[in-house]
C-alpha positions in Angstrom: 0.0 0.0 0.0 1.5 3.4 -1.0 2.0 6.2 1.4 -0.4 9.1 1.3 0.5 11.9 -1.1 1.4 15.3 0.1 -2.0 16.6 -1.2 -3.8 13.9 0.8 -1.8 14.8 3.9 -2.6 18.5 3.5 -6.3 17.7 3.0 -6.4 15.5 6.1 -4.7 18.2 8.1 -7.2 20.8 6.9 -10.1 18.5 7.8 -8.6 17.9 11.2 -8.3 21.7 11.8 -11.9 22.3 10.7 -13.0 19.5 13.0 -11.1 21.1 15.9 -12.8 24.4 15.2 -16.2 22.8 15.0 -15.6 21.1 18.3 -14.5 24.4 19.9 -17.6 26.2 18.5 -19.9 23.4 19.8 -18.3 23.6 23.3 -18.7 27.4 23.3 -22.4 27.2 22.1 -23.3 24.5 24.6 -21.6 26.3 27.4 -23.4 29.5 26.5 -26.7 27.8 26.5 -26.1 26.2 29.8 -25.0 29.5 31.3 -28.0 31.3 29.8 -30.3 28.7 31.2 -28.8 28.9 34.7 -29.0 32.7 34.6 -32.7 32.5 33.6 -33.5 29.9 36.3 -31.6 31.5 39.2 -30.5 35.1 38.4 -32.7 37.0 36.0 -35.4 36.6 33.4 -37.1 38.7 30.8 -40.9 39.1 30.7 -43.3 40.9 28.3 -45.9 43.2 29.9 -49.3 41.9 28.7 -51.7 44.6 29.9 -52.1 48.2 30.9 -52.4 47.6 34.6 -49.0 49.1 35.4 -49.1 52.1 33.1 -47.4 54.5 32.9 -44.6 52.9 34.9 -44.7 49.9 32.5 -46.3 50.0 29.1 -48.0 47.2 27.1 -45.3 45.1 25.3 -42.4 46.5 27.4 -39.7 43.9 27.9 -38.8 43.9 31.6 -35.8 42.4 33.3 -36.7 40.6 36.5 -34.0 39.6 39.1 -34.3 36.5 41.2 -31.5 36.9 43.7 -32.5 39.7 46.1 -35.8 39.5 47.9 -38.8 41.8 47.6 -39.9 44.7 49.8 -43.0 47.0 49.9 -43.0 49.2 46.9 -41.2 46.7 44.6 -42.8 45.6 41.3 -43.0 41.8 41.3 -43.7 39.2 38.7 -45.7 36.2 40.1 -47.3 33.0 38.9 -51.1 33.1 38.8 -52.3 30.1 40.8 -55.4 31.9 42.2 -57.2 32.0 38.8 -57.1 35.8 38.6 -56.7 35.3 34.8 -58.8 33.5 32.2 -57.4 30.0 31.2 -54.1 30.5 29.5 -53.7 29.9 25.8 -51.0 27.3 25.4 -48.1 28.2 23.1 -47.3 25.1 21.1 -44.3 26.6 19.3 -41.5 24.4 20.4 -38.8 26.8 19.1 -40.2 29.7 21.1 -40.6 27.6 24.2 -37.0 26.4 23.9 -35.7 30.0 23.5 -37.7 31.1 26.5 -36.3 28.2 28.5 -32.7 29.1 27.8 -33.4 32.8 28.3 -32.9 33.9 24.7 -36.6 35.1 24.4 -38.9 36.9 26.8 -41.6 35.0 28.6 -44.9 36.0 27.1 -47.0 33.3 28.9 -50.3 34.5 30.2 -50.0 32.7 33.5 -47.8 35.4 35.0 -48.8 38.8 36.4 -46.9 41.9 37.4 -48.0 44.3 40.1 -46.6 46.5 42.9 -46.3 45.1 46.4 -48.3 47.4 48.8 -48.5 45.2 51.9 -46.2 42.4 53.2 -47.2 39.8 55.9 -48.6 41.5 59.0 -49.2 44.9 57.3 -52.5 46.7 58.0 -53.5 48.3 54.6 -56.5 50.6 54.3 -58.1 53.0 51.9 -59.0 55.7 52.0 -58.1 58.4 54.5 -59.5 61.9 54.5 -57.4 62.8 51.5 -58.2 59.6 49.6 -54.8 57.9 50.2 -53.8 54.3 50.8 -52.2 53.8 54.2 -49.9 51.1 55.5 -49.6 50.5 59.2 -51.0 54.0 59.8 -48.7 55.8 57.4 -50.3 57.4 54.3 -48.6 56.7 51.0 -47.7 59.5 48.6 -48.2 57.7 45.3 -47.9 60.6 43.0 -44.6 59.4 41.6 -46.0 56.3 40.0 -49.8 56.4 39.7 -51.2 56.6 36.2 -51.8 60.0 34.6 -54.3 60.3 31.8 -52.4 61.8 28.9 -55.5 63.6 27.6 -56.7 65.3 30.8 -53.4 65.3 32.7 -55.4 64.0 35.7 -53.9 61.3 38.0 -56.1 58.3 39.0 -57.3 58.0 42.5 -55.3 55.6 44.8 -58.4 53.4 44.9 -62.0 53.8 43.8 -63.1 51.2 46.4 -62.6 51.3 50.1 -60.9 48.4 51.9 -59.4 47.5 55.3 -57.2 44.4 55.5 -54.4 42.8 57.4 -52.0 40.7 55.2 -51.7 37.1 56.4 -48.5 35.1 56.9 -46.8 33.9 53.7 -48.6 36.3 51.4 -48.5 39.8 49.9 -51.1 42.4 48.9 -50.5 43.9 45.4 -51.9 46.7 43.3 -51.4 48.0 39.8 -50.2 51.6 39.1 -53.1 52.1 36.7 -55.6 51.6 39.5 -58.7 52.0 37.2 -57.4 49.3 34.9 -56.1 46.8 37.4 -58.0 43.8 38.7 -55.5 43.5 41.6 -55.8 42.3 45.2 -58.6 44.7 46.0 -60.9 43.0 43.4 -60.4 39.5 44.8 -61.2 40.2 48.5 -64.8 38.9 47.9 -63.9 35.9 45.7 -65.4 32.6 46.5 -62.6 30.8 48.3 -64.2 27.3 48.3 -63.7 26.7 51.9 -60.6 28.7 52.5 -60.7 31.7 54.8 -62.5 34.8 53.4 -60.3 36.9 51.3 -57.6 34.3 50.7 -57.7 34.8 46.9 -56.7 38.4 47.2 -53.2 37.7 48.6 -50.3 36.3 46.6 -48.4 33.4 48.1 -44.8 34.4 48.5 -43.7 31.1 46.8 -45.4 32.3 43.6 -43.1 35.3 43.4 -40.7 34.9 40.5 -38.7 38.1 41.2 -38.6 41.9 41.2 -38.6 44.1 38.1 -35.3 46.0 37.8 -35.3 47.6 34.3 -37.2 48.1 31.1 -34.8 46.7 28.5 -36.9 47.1 25.3 -37.9 49.1 23.3 -34.6 50.8 23.6 -36.3 54.2 23.6 -37.8 53.3 26.9 -34.7 51.7 28.5 -34.5 52.7 32.2 -34.0 51.2 35.6 -36.9 50.6 38.1 -36.4 51.7 41.7 -38.5 51.4 44.8 -40.5 54.6 45.5 -39.2 56.6 48.5 -42.7 56.8 50.1 -42.4 53.3 51.3 -39.2 54.1 53.3 -41.3 55.7 56.0 -43.7 52.8 56.6 -43.2 51.1 60.0 -43.1 47.4 60.4 -46.4 45.6 60.8 -47.6 43.3 63.6 -47.1 39.6 63.8 -49.0 38.3 60.7 -52.2 36.4 61.3 -52.6 32.9 59.8 -55.7 34.0 57.8 -56.6 37.4 56.2 -58.3 40.0 58.4 -61.0 41.9 56.5 -62.9 44.7 58.1 -66.0 46.5 56.7 -68.3 45.7 53.9 -67.5 43.4 51.0 -65.3 45.0 48.3 -66.6 45.0 44.7 -64.5 46.4 41.9 
């Protein structure tokens, strides 16, 4: 058997080099996908805002970055899973490519089983509305919500903190949330009178803390709206609540939105 010619040796060397490059590229791509997936699962994830309930802080179709490392506090905007049936049955996205991209963090999550609202009360907080000036109060401290409540672009008028009165104490392991566009947000207020099917009255109004995915930290798209999201200063003056009750405490007439 004759020895390989110089041309054949050169061709074999070239193929070996290309094969080495392909292996390197494959390792980099797989590593990037693993890193991206881990980041999505444990560090940060992108979500698409599906409704106008958080206007004008967040607009419909904004892409929002949500961090999962630090915890939440009063005033934070949180994304949470809807296990209380606040939403209509979700439409299943059968596109496997899109689902794969969402899973590895390369596409925003547009699933309709997540909601985004602002935390107003944490376990043990006594939240009421409205005081003599129409404000929401937490543990006896009235909130100045002018920095984030929706303003009608036509009239320039800001929405009221709440068009319905309520008086509640947040139970253990749950939070009370409201949208910034209060007239277009079916939030905790609107579920205080839900049929709880044997659970304590008002249970459906309070989000289980284990359902919280994370807190919104920035609008990342469209680029013209890129900005960070911070906690409003009005919540800094709210004192700690009492020891949280096991079940919600509701005072006054039933709330109907």
